[in-house]
MARTI-407786 format. One record per residue: residue number from 1; x, y, z of N, C-alpha, C in turn. Coordinates in nm, 3 decimals. Each point is the difference from the previous one (the first is absolute). Example, Ala and Ser with C-alpha at 12.3 -4.5 7.8 and 13.67 -1.06 7.14 Angstrom:
BEGIN
1,1.319,-0.569,0.780,-0.089,0.119,0.000,0.090,0.120,0.000
2,-0.035,0.105,-0.072,0.082,0.119,0.006,-0.077,0.109,0.073
END
This chain:
BEGIN
1,12.872,8.939,-3.755,0.054,-0.061,0.118,-0.116,-0.060,0.080
2,0.021,-0.117,0.059,-0.106,-0.069,0.072,-0.024,0.064,0.137
3,-0.114,-0.036,0.059,-0.035,0.050,0.133,0.103,-0.047,0.103
4,0.045,-0.122,-0.015,0.101,-0.052,0.092,0.129,0.081,-0.007
5,0.043,0.031,-0.120,0.123,0.079,-0.017,-0.015,0.138,0.062
6,-0.115,0.064,-0.024,-0.023,0.132,0.061,-0.003,-0.010,0.151
7,-0.059,-0.107,0.053,-0.006,-0.019,0.146,0.140,-0.015,0.058
8,0.083,-0.079,-0.069,0.137,-0.020,0.048,0.078,0.131,-0.004
9,-0.018,0.077,-0.105,0.068,0.129,-0.010,-0.048,0.095,0.109
10,-0.128,0.000,0.027,-0.055,0.086,0.105,0.054,-0.038,0.137
11,0.000,-0.127,0.030,0.051,-0.047,0.129,0.148,0.032,0.012
12,0.076,-0.024,-0.104,0.143,0.029,0.002,0.025,0.149,0.021
13,-0.081,0.082,-0.060,0.014,0.145,0.018,-0.028,0.041,0.143
14,-0.104,-0.058,0.059,-0.031,0.030,0.140,0.113,-0.044,0.092
15,0.056,-0.117,-0.027,0.110,-0.051,0.080,0.121,0.091,-0.011
16,0.032,0.040,-0.120,0.113,0.089,-0.022,-0.022,0.134,0.072
17,-0.119,0.054,-0.012,-0.031,0.127,0.065,0.016,-0.010,0.152
18,-0.052,-0.110,0.059,0.010,-0.018,0.146,0.147,-0.008,0.042
19,0.079,-0.077,-0.071,0.142,-0.011,0.033,0.073,0.132,-0.012
20,-0.032,0.074,-0.106,0.062,0.131,-0.017,-0.044,0.097,0.109
21,-0.124,-0.009,0.042,-0.049,0.088,0.106,0.073,-0.027,0.132
22,0.019,-0.127,0.034,0.074,-0.033,0.123,0.144,0.050,-0.012
23,0.064,-0.026,-0.114,0.138,0.044,-0.020,0.011,0.152,0.004
24,-0.097,0.070,-0.059,0.004,0.147,0.000,-0.015,0.054,0.141
25,-0.088,-0.059,0.079,-0.017,0.046,0.137,0.128,-0.020,0.081
26,0.066,-0.112,-0.021,0.127,-0.023,0.069,0.104,0.101,-0.047
27,0.005,0.022,-0.130,0.096,0.096,-0.056,-0.023,0.142,0.047
28,-0.124,0.036,0.027,-0.033,0.134,0.048,0.016,0.015,0.151
29,0.041,-0.108,0.064,0.019,0.005,0.144,-0.128,-0.017,0.080
30,-0.105,-0.041,-0.065,-0.128,-0.020,0.068,-0.014,-0.148,0.035
31,0.087,-0.047,0.083,0.005,-0.143,0.034,-0.127,-0.047,0.070
32,-0.061,0.085,0.079,-0.123,-0.039,0.070,-0.112,-0.027,-0.100
33,-0.012,0.085,-0.102,-0.101,-0.023,-0.104,0.034,-0.124,-0.081
34,0.127,-0.021,-0.030,0.042,-0.119,-0.074,-0.031,-0.126,0.081
35,0.024,0.006,0.129,-0.029,-0.114,0.087,-0.150,-0.029,0.001
36,-0.083,0.104,0.007,-0.145,-0.018,0.000,-0.046,-0.063,-0.132
37,0.058,0.045,-0.110,-0.035,-0.056,-0.130,0.046,-0.146,-0.011
38,0.119,-0.028,0.051,0.051,-0.138,-0.005,-0.078,-0.092,0.093
39,-0.054,0.052,0.110,-0.076,-0.081,0.095,-0.147,-0.012,-0.039
40,-0.036,0.058,-0.111,-0.140,0.001,-0.040,-0.057,-0.142,-0.013
41,0.075,-0.089,-0.060,-0.050,-0.137,-0.019,-0.018,-0.073,0.133
42,0.100,0.002,0.090,-0.025,-0.067,0.129,-0.119,0.060,0.075
43,-0.017,0.131,-0.008,-0.116,0.063,0.065,-0.129,-0.047,-0.064
44,0.000,-0.018,-0.131,-0.118,-0.049,-0.070,-0.031,-0.144,0.038
45,0.103,-0.082,0.019,-0.022,-0.139,0.041,-0.068,-0.003,0.137
46,0.044,0.084,0.092,-0.065,0.007,0.131,-0.144,0.047,-0.013
47,-0.023,0.094,-0.089,-0.137,0.047,-0.025,-0.085,-0.112,-0.057
48,0.054,-0.075,-0.095,-0.073,-0.113,-0.058,-0.040,-0.099,0.109
49,0.094,-0.032,0.085,-0.028,-0.097,0.106,-0.113,0.049,0.090
50,0.001,0.126,0.032,-0.104,0.056,0.085,-0.135,0.002,-0.073
51,0.000,0.036,-0.127,-0.126,0.009,-0.075,-0.061,-0.138,-0.026
52,0.083,-0.102,-0.012,-0.053,-0.135,-0.019,-0.082,-0.042,0.121
53,0.041,0.042,0.118,-0.073,-0.033,0.122,-0.112,0.096,0.034
54,-0.020,0.103,-0.079,-0.100,0.103,0.027,-0.137,-0.043,-0.050
55,-0.101,0.009,0.087,-0.136,-0.042,-0.037,-0.065,0.095,-0.100
56,0.043,0.125,-0.006,-0.061,0.099,-0.089,0.048,-0.009,-0.145
57,0.093,-0.090,-0.028,0.052,-0.016,-0.136,-0.071,-0.120,-0.064
58,-0.054,0.021,-0.120,-0.073,-0.106,-0.069,0.088,-0.122,-0.025
59,-0.063,-0.115,-0.004,0.073,-0.126,-0.016,0.080,-0.006,-0.130
60,-0.057,0.047,-0.111,0.072,-0.008,-0.127,0.122,0.091,0.002
61,-0.006,0.110,0.072,0.116,0.088,0.012,0.108,-0.068,0.084
62,-0.041,-0.074,0.101,0.096,-0.077,0.080,0.069,-0.105,-0.086
63,-0.074,-0.059,-0.094,0.060,-0.098,-0.090,0.104,0.065,-0.090
64,-0.025,0.123,-0.043,0.100,0.073,-0.078,0.125,0.019,0.084
65,-0.018,0.039,0.126,0.115,0.018,0.089,0.077,-0.130,0.018
66,-0.071,-0.108,0.018,0.067,-0.130,0.015,0.076,-0.036,-0.127
67,-0.056,0.032,-0.116,0.070,-0.025,-0.125,0.129,0.080,-0.010
68,-0.003,0.123,0.044,0.121,0.083,-0.002,0.104,-0.058,0.094
69,-0.043,-0.037,0.120,0.094,-0.059,0.096,0.058,-0.130,-0.055
70,-0.083,-0.081,-0.065,0.049,-0.125,-0.060,0.105,0.029,-0.107
71,-0.023,0.103,-0.081,0.099,0.037,-0.101,0.131,0.041,0.065
72,-0.009,0.075,0.109,0.121,0.048,0.066,0.084,-0.112,0.059
73,-0.065,-0.106,0.046,0.077,-0.109,0.061,0.040,-0.109,-0.100
74,-0.059,0.002,-0.120,0.038,-0.099,-0.102,0.142,0.024,-0.047
75,0.074,-0.105,-0.027,0.136,0.019,-0.049,0.007,0.045,-0.146
76,-0.111,-0.009,-0.073,-0.003,0.039,-0.140,-0.063,0.139,-0.010
77,0.071,0.094,-0.062,-0.048,0.136,-0.018,0.002,0.037,-0.147
78,-0.066,0.112,-0.033,0.008,0.053,-0.136,0.145,0.035,-0.032
79,0.066,0.064,0.096,0.142,0.033,-0.012,0.070,-0.070,0.116
80,0.094,-0.090,-0.026,0.066,-0.075,0.108,0.065,0.093,0.103
81,-0.007,-0.040,0.126,0.051,0.082,0.109,0.152,0.016,-0.002
82,0.072,-0.085,-0.072,0.146,0.015,-0.003,0.044,0.116,-0.089
83,-0.091,0.058,-0.077,0.034,0.118,-0.080,-0.010,0.121,0.093
84,0.109,0.074,0.019,0.000,0.110,0.096,-0.109,0.104,-0.032
85,-0.060,0.050,0.101,-0.104,0.102,0.000,-0.126,-0.046,-0.073
86,0.008,-0.031,-0.127,-0.118,-0.038,-0.077,-0.065,-0.127,0.057
87,0.078,-0.089,0.054,-0.054,-0.123,0.057,-0.091,0.024,0.118
88,0.026,0.104,0.074,-0.085,0.034,0.114,-0.113,0.095,-0.042
89,0.022,0.076,-0.103,-0.099,0.098,-0.041,-0.124,-0.061,-0.064
90,0.014,-0.118,-0.061,-0.121,-0.062,-0.054,-0.094,-0.037,0.114
91,0.056,-0.034,0.115,-0.084,-0.025,0.117,-0.074,0.127,0.040
92,0.065,0.114,-0.010,-0.063,0.128,0.034,-0.120,0.027,-0.090
93,0.015,-0.029,-0.128,-0.108,0.025,-0.094,-0.120,-0.090,0.032
94,0.026,-0.126,0.031,-0.108,-0.092,0.034,-0.070,0.047,0.128
95,0.076,0.043,0.098,-0.057,0.050,0.124,-0.089,0.122,-0.028
96,0.048,0.092,-0.081,-0.077,0.121,-0.029,-0.128,-0.031,-0.077
97,0.006,-0.093,-0.093,-0.121,-0.037,-0.073,-0.101,-0.068,0.092
98,0.048,-0.086,0.089,-0.089,-0.063,0.098,-0.061,0.102,0.094
99,0.082,0.094,0.043,-0.050,0.106,0.087,-0.105,0.084,-0.070
100,0.020,0.023,-0.126,-0.096,0.081,-0.077,-0.138,-0.062,0.006
101,-0.006,-0.132,-0.012,-0.128,-0.070,0.008,-0.060,0.014,0.139
102,0.080,-0.019,0.102,-0.049,0.001,0.137,-0.037,0.140,0.045
103,0.072,0.101,-0.047,-0.029,0.137,0.042,-0.140,0.044,-0.038
104,-0.052,-0.056,-0.105,-0.136,0.037,-0.039,-0.103,-0.054,0.099
105,0.041,-0.092,0.087,-0.094,-0.055,0.096,0.028,0.039,0.143
106,0.101,0.080,0.023,0.034,0.038,0.137,-0.018,0.151,0.017
107,-0.053,0.040,0.113,-0.011,0.143,0.023,0.129,0.053,0.062
108,0.013,0.128,0.004,0.122,0.067,0.045,0.037,-0.038,0.143
109,-0.099,-0.007,0.086,0.028,-0.031,0.141,0.053,-0.143,0.017
110,-0.057,-0.094,-0.073,0.046,-0.138,0.005,0.144,-0.012,-0.048
111,0.029,0.068,-0.107,0.135,-0.002,-0.056,0.100,0.062,0.098
112,-0.034,0.115,0.055,0.090,0.069,0.092,0.020,-0.081,0.129
113,-0.103,-0.070,0.044,0.011,-0.078,0.123,0.099,-0.115,-0.013
114,0.016,-0.052,-0.121,0.087,-0.116,-0.020,0.134,0.034,-0.065
115,0.025,0.126,-0.033,0.124,0.038,-0.067,0.111,0.016,0.103
116,0.111,-0.070,-0.019,0.111,0.006,0.096,0.113,0.093,-0.046
117,-0.007,0.048,-0.123,0.104,0.087,-0.054,-0.022,0.145,0.036
118,0.085,0.087,-0.051,-0.013,0.142,0.028,-0.125,0.059,-0.067
119,-0.054,0.107,0.056,-0.120,0.062,-0.057,0.019,0.045,-0.146
120,0.121,0.039,-0.035,0.027,0.041,-0.137,-0.021,-0.115,-0.097
121,0.039,-0.121,0.041,-0.021,-0.118,-0.085,-0.148,-0.033,-0.012
122,-0.074,0.022,0.107,-0.144,-0.023,-0.006,-0.065,0.096,-0.099
123,0.047,0.124,-0.002,-0.053,0.097,-0.095,0.027,-0.043,-0.143
124,0.118,-0.054,-0.025,0.033,-0.052,-0.134,-0.091,-0.118,-0.033
125,-0.020,-0.086,0.097,-0.085,-0.117,-0.019,-0.141,0.042,-0.037
126,-0.049,0.105,0.062,-0.135,0.046,-0.028,-0.015,0.055,-0.141
127,0.109,0.039,-0.063,-0.007,0.049,-0.139,-0.047,-0.109,-0.096
128,0.016,-0.127,0.038,-0.041,-0.109,-0.087,-0.150,-0.011,-0.013
129,-0.071,0.079,0.077,-0.144,0.001,-0.011,-0.046,0.107,-0.099
130,0.095,0.059,-0.072,-0.027,0.098,-0.106,-0.087,0.115,0.045
131,0.021,0.045,0.123,-0.066,0.120,0.047,-0.146,-0.015,0.037
132,-0.054,-0.118,-0.006,-0.140,-0.019,0.038,-0.012,0.006,0.151
133,-0.111,0.046,0.048,-0.024,0.012,0.143,-0.037,-0.137,0.056
134,0.095,-0.062,0.068,-0.021,-0.135,0.052,-0.083,-0.001,0.125
135,-0.019,0.112,0.066,-0.074,0.000,0.125,-0.148,-0.027,-0.022
136,-0.049,0.018,-0.121,-0.144,-0.019,-0.027,-0.030,-0.135,-0.063
137,0.099,-0.078,-0.031,-0.023,-0.129,-0.066,-0.020,-0.109,0.102
138,-0.069,-0.104,-0.041,-0.019,-0.116,0.088,0.119,-0.094,-0.015
139,0.002,-0.106,0.080,0.113,-0.094,0.003,-0.025,-0.119,-0.089
140,-0.082,0.013,-0.103,-0.026,-0.115,-0.087,0.113,-0.028,-0.093
END
């Protein structure tokens, strides 16, 4: 199987997992957690906007953020938006991959200062740094 096929399968699996997680939270009566998970992308967009204007974020990382924002506003997606759930979830995957790049250049305080979502979502967001201590890294 080609790298592209494996990538598509991986992204599709992540999308399916995210959708099932939101549905499971709703089914378990944890609507507040489901709402936080569903609002994750809008909160990330606000974070992107703030980080683009931040002087402590390297220019090339800002370009990655701009590329993610450009993808989100383009009418052409990997999975068309008219497909229920999956159409929006491909946007989530692109946002998370873009965030992964930027998180390596932002310290914890900078991220927390610009995060508009609930603290629990910020904790999930910090997991994308794979447990490395971001407080000691520079903003390159």
